[in-house]
N, C-alpha and C positions, 0 to 999 in steps of 0.2 A: 502630434498625436502620435499615440502607437499603435501599430497596428495588430491584429491579431492572428492567428494561425487554426485551422480546427482540427481536431483531435478526435476520431469517431469509436465508440463503444460499440460490441456487439454483443448481446447477451448469448446466453443459449438456446432459446428460444426464436432469436433473428428480431428482436427486438433493439435500437438502435439508438444510442443519445451519443450528440455532437459536443463537443468540448470544446468551449472557448478558451485562449488562452494567449497573454499578450506575445507579440513575434517575439524570442529573441530569450524568453523567459528562461523556457526547459533548457536553450544551451548555457545558460550560467551552471544546471545541476550537472550538463555532461561531463564527460571524462573524456580526452583528445579521442578520435574516432566510434564514438558511441552514438551508435542511434538515435534520434530523438524521439521513438516510439517506446525504447528500451529505458529512457530516459522517465519516459511517462507509465510506464509499466510499474518501476521500481516504485516511484513514487506511489501509486495505488497500494502497490502491495504492503508498502511500508504504512500507508495511511490506515489498511485495515488491520494486518497487526497489530500496531499501536491502539486503534480504537476497541479489539476484541481485549486486547490484554485492561486497558480499562475498565471496559463491561465487568471483567470476571475479577480480577483483584482489587479492584481498587473501587468498585460500587458497595453501597453501605447496603446491607442484609446477608440472603443467599445468596449460592446462583444454582441456577438449572445447570444438570449435569448435561441436558443438550446444548447448550452456551460453552462447559467447559468444554465438552467434545468438541465443535465447533473452531472454540480457542487454541486449542492443542493443537489440531492440523494446522491451523493457520501457523502457528510456530513451527511448524514444518514445514510449509510450502517458502516460509522464510528464511529459513535455515537454509534451503535445496536454492534458492535462489542467490543469497548474499555470503554464503558459507559460514555464516557465524550464527550465534543462538540468538533470540531478543530479546532476551535479557543481558546478555553481553550489549549491544547496542545499542542496547538503553541504558548501562552503565549501572544497571541493577539486576539485582537475578528475585524473582517470586518468591 
């Protein structure tokens, strides 16, 4: 049986969510010497960036300006963290 490990996310208002992951899974995605919390943070940023991209660029119908602005900011945060644009990381441009 695979053990689990817990990561904790704290929101800006102090709310807390604990996430259980299979022990060792984070290590699969880590580069040598990379802290597990950095890996989890990377995956959170990647996921939000991809989901925002889908909502704005692949949804049917128009996209409200506020969602476009949120997506643009998320793309900036993605590029700041990874040093590459989201479009380049995804292998296409929007």
